N, C-alpha and C positions, 0 to 999 in steps of 0.2 A: 332785650339788650344784645348788642353785638358781641360775638365771641372772638372778634379779631382784636388782639391787643395792639396798642400803638407802639411803634418803634420809639425807644427812648429818645428824648431830645438830643440833638447833636448832629454832627456831620455824617452823612453816609459816604464814607470814603470809597466804598466799593463802587457806588454809582458814579462818583467823580472819575475814578480810574477807567471804568467802562466807557464813559463818555469821551474821555481823552483818547482811549484806544480806538474807538469807533471813528473819530475824526481823523486820526493818523492813518487808519486803514484806507480812508478815502484818498489820501495823498498817493499811496502806493497803487491803489486801484486806477486812478487817473493816469499815473505814469504807465501802467499796463495798457491803458486804452491807446497810448501812442504806438503800441507794438502789435496788438492783436488785430486780426483781419476785420473786426467790426468797424463800422463807420465812426469817425470822430472828426473834430475840428481840423487837426493836422495829423500827419502820419510820418513815422520813421521810414527810412528806406529799407529797414529790416522788418519783415513780417513774421511773427512767431505764432503759428497756429497752436503749438503745444501749450501756450500760455492760457488758452481759453478755459480748460478745466480748473486751472489755478484761480482765475478770475471768478469762476462760478462758485468757488468755495465761500465767497462772501457776498456775491451779487444778490442772492434772494433776500437777505436779511439785514444787511448793514444799515440801510436807511430806516427800516422799520425799528431796529434797535435804537437808533438815534432819536426817533420820535418818542419811543417809550421812555428813555431816560430823560428826554426833554420834558415829558409830562411829569415825571418824578420831581425834576428841578422846579417846575412850575408849582407843584404842590407845596414844596418847602417855602417857596417865595410867597405864595398866597397865605400860608400859615403865619409867616413872619409879619405880614401886613395885618392879619387878623389879631395877632398878639398885641399890636400897637393900636388897636381900635380902628383900623382902616379896612375897607371892604374891596369889592370887585373893581371899583373905579381906580383904586390905587394899583391893582394888579394890571389892569388894561393900560394905564399910563406908563407903568414901568416897562411893559413889553413894547409899547410904541417907541419909547425913548431908546431902548436898547436895539431894536430890530429895524425900525423904519429908516432912520438916517443911514445905517449901514447898507440897507437894501438899495436905496436910491443912489447913494454914492457909487456902489458897486455897478449898478446898471449903466451909469453914465460915465464912469471913469475906469473901473477895474475890468469890466467885461468887454468893452469895445475892442481891445486888441485881439481877443479871441475871434470875434467876428471878422476883423480885418484880415487875419492870417488864414481864416477859413476861406474867405473870398480869394485871397492871394493864391492859395494852393489850388483852388478850383480853376482859376484863370490859367495857372501854369499847367494844370492837367489838360486844358483845352489847347495847349500849344502856344500860349502867349509868352514871348521871350522875356519881356520886361513887365511883369504884372504890376509892379509898383508905379509904373508910368501909365497904366491903362486908365481910360476915362472912368471905368467902373470903380476905381479906388480914389478918384479925385474928390476933394472935400469930404473925406470919408466920415469924420465924426459928425459933421453937420447932417449928412445924409442918414447916418445911423440914428441920430437923436430925433430926427423929424420923420422917420419911417419912409424915406423917399429914395432908398438905395436902389430899388429895382433889381436886387441880386437874386435872380431866378435861374433854375436849372431844370433838368428833366424830372428831378424828384421833388420839385416844389421851390418855394421862395424862402429866403432868409428874412424873417420878420424881425424888425428892430423898432425901438430898443428892446432888449431881451435880458432876462435874468440868468439864462444858462444854468450853471450849477447852483446858483443862488435860489433856485425854486424852493429848496428846503427852507430857507429863511422866510420867503413869502408865505409858504404854507404854515410854518410855525407861527408867524404873526397872526394869520387869519384864525388858526385854531385857538390861539391864546385869547383873542378877542371874543370868539364864540364861547369859550369856556367862561370868560369873565361875565358875559351876558347871562349864562346859565346860573353862575354863582350869585348874580344879583337878585335872582328870584328867591324869595324866602322859602327855606325848607328843601330846595333842590339838592344842595350838596349832601344834606343829611339823608335824603331819600336814595340818591345815587350810591352813597357810601354804604348804606344798609344793604342795598341789593348786591353790591360788590362783595360785602362781607359774607353774605350767604352763598354766593356762587363761586367765588375764587378762594376756596379753602381746600386743603389737602390736594388730592389729585385733580380736583376741579380746576385748580390753577393751571394744570397742564391740558386737560381735556377740552374745556369750553372754549378757550382761545383757539385751539387747534381746529375745532369744529367750525368756528367762525371763518378761519382762513380757508378751510375746505370749501365752505359755502360760497364765499366771494370769488374764490379762484374758479369754481365751477360755473357760476351764474353771471358774475359781473365781468370777470377778465375777458371772456370771449366777446362781450358786447362793447366794452369801453377800454380801448387801448390806452396805455399810460402816455400822457401828452405833456405833463408838467405845465400845462397852460391854465390851471386853476379852475376855469369855468366849465370844462367838459371832462374832468379827470375823475370820474365817479368811482371806478375801481380803486384808484390810488387813494382817494379820500376815505373810502370804506376801510382800507388797510391802514393808512397813516393816522387818520384822526382817531380810529379805534385804538391804535397803539398808544397814542398820546393820552387819551382819556384813561386807558388801562393803567398807564404809568402814574397818572395823577391819583387814581383811586387806591393803588396798592403800595404807594411809596412809603406810607407810615405803618404798614402791616407787618408786625413781627412774625405771625404765622405764615404770611406769604413769603417772607425772606427764608424761613425755615423750610417751607415747601419747595422753594427753588433749590435749596441746598440738597434736600432729600432726593430730588429728581435729577440731579446733575449728571450722574453716571449713565442712567438709562437714556436720558436726553442726548448725551454725547454719542452714545452708540447709534441711536436712531438718526441723529444728525449726519454722522459719517456715512451710514448706509444710504440715506436719502440723497446726500450729495453725490456719492459715487453713482447711484442710479440715474440721477438727473444729468450729471455731467456726461455719463456714457450715452444717454439718449440724445443730448444736444450734440455730441460729437458725431454720432451715427447719422444724424439728419442735418448736418451743418451746411450741406450744399444747398444752393438756392432752389434747385428743382427737386429736392428730396421732400416727399410728402409722407408723413407717418400715418398709419391707420388711425381712424377716429377713436377707436377704443383705447389704443395706446396713448393717444393725445390726452384723453380724459384721465386715464390712470396717472399720467405724468403731472397733470395739474394737482392731483392729490399728493404726489411725491414732493412736488415743489412746495406745497403748503407745509408738509411735514418737515421739510428741510428748514423752512423759515422759522417755525416755532421751536423746533428741537434745538437748533443752534442758539436761539435767544435764551431759552430756559437753561441750557448748559452754561452759557456765558454768565447769566445772572446768578446761577447756583455756585459756580466756581468762584465768581467774584465775591459773593457774600461770604464764602468760606475763607478766602485767602487775601482778598484786597481790602483789608479793614484797617489800614494805617495810612495816615497822611504824610506830610513832610513838605519841605520847601520845593521839591521838584513838582509835586502834585499841585501845590498852591500856584506855582508859576504857570503850569500847563493848563490848569482849569480855566483860567482867563485867556490864556494864549491861543487855545485851539480854535476859538471863534475867528480871530483875525487870520490864523492859519488857513481856516476853511475859506474865508473870503478871497484871499489872494492866490491860493496854491494853484488853481487850475490855469489862471492867466500866466503865471510863471512857467508852468509846464508847457503851455501852448507856445509862448514866445521863445523860450529857451530851446524847446524841442525843435521848433521850426528852423532855427539857426544852426543847431547842432547837426540836424539832418543834412544840411548843405555842406558840412565839413568832410563827410565821408569817413568818419572815425570808425574804428572797430566797435562792434556791438557792446562789448563790456565797457569800454571807455565812454561811449556815448551814454549808456544807461547810468553809469556811475556819476558822470558829470551832471546829468539831468536830475537825478535824485538829490545830489549835493546842492545844486543851484536852487532847487525847489525849496529845500529846507532852509537854505541861507536866506532866500527871499521871504519866507514865512517869518523867520526870527527877526529879520530887519523890519518888516511891517509891524510886528508886535512891539518891538522896542520903540519904534517911532510913535506908535499909538499910545504907549505908556507915558511918553514924555511930552505930549502935546495937549494936555488938559482935556477940555471938552471936545476938542477936535478929534480926540481918540474915538469918540462915538461913531465917526465915519468908518471906523474899522471894528466897531462893536466893543470898544473898551471904555468903560466909564472911568472918570478920574478917581484916583484913590482918595478916600476920606483922610484928611490930615488930622492928626491928634491935636487937641487944643494946646496952646502954649502953656508951659509949666506955670507961669505966673497966674494965668487964669484959673488953672486947676487949684493952685494953692489958695487963691482968693475965694473960690467957691467953697473950698473946704473950711476956710476960716469963717465964712459967712454962715 
């Protein structure tokens, strides 16, 4: 018999808050991408190298954490179907309905402006005076949708249609369907859960995932660069699918929740040390021609993995300890962060491109960009809430309407 006690039925508000926080962090991260020296779709006239260590505070773990809490959410969803006598097919159908329309709509409507302004700024960088009138941008959407743009440069070609930041949604959909296939096999969930109950208890909850991250960082990361292209992204799959499955298996474990709380302070200390070490290393070798010694490179792969897991453990531990209350704000944002995620990067790219042309002071430009991004996110969410089933195009299912009072009364009389 398993010694892992189930979490009592009810909402895990801590996981909801963490999911909301992780999505909101992405908004600020992508605003930061407008300013750091790293390549991105569009860039500000202000380049802020000092922002790089700040960005690296969340860069190693933010999406891994999102896959983990998505796995937790999938567990609660699967259990709700099981309680109604439904199986893996219902789970797969639910994930398809929620994720696939939003992904397709985003690829052909939300994402194309990102590609347009990326090409626009590339042409302007080549000295084209009026990029909007250039033949390379004529019939843009048709060329985008039919993969016939021919937008190539020294670093390669822009392949369209693309999902850009929506790669997370594509991967989450695939992982959910793979999980549904696993759950359809009799006894598989029980076997996986029993194994997880033995391994992920006490400090094993901290140590074993950390060793996994060490291993894939050492052996897979050098061979498989992260591409977000699904078919050749093996290091990313080993990282993200493992996090998703881990979340599914520990979501209902009360001892796991307590273990996260017990480890939160040591994990936070390790996380901050690892971040400072990794950020210092990245800063020291940030130049294109700077080549670190191989031994140092290997050591930093381990530091990076420690950074990933220590921050995640600390966040889950402090969340379990302090974020255990719901409320109207959480109810609103729990649904809202998905449309926020879908539209935020396009808003940043479009607004950022036009703000950069105005030559505003840095503080004014950044403030307007952040304000416009959140305004666009809230506007998209409010539209999705009010358009019934069309809201699925932004990841929002129509709210269930309570039955009319007359019907309730009649059913009670009957």
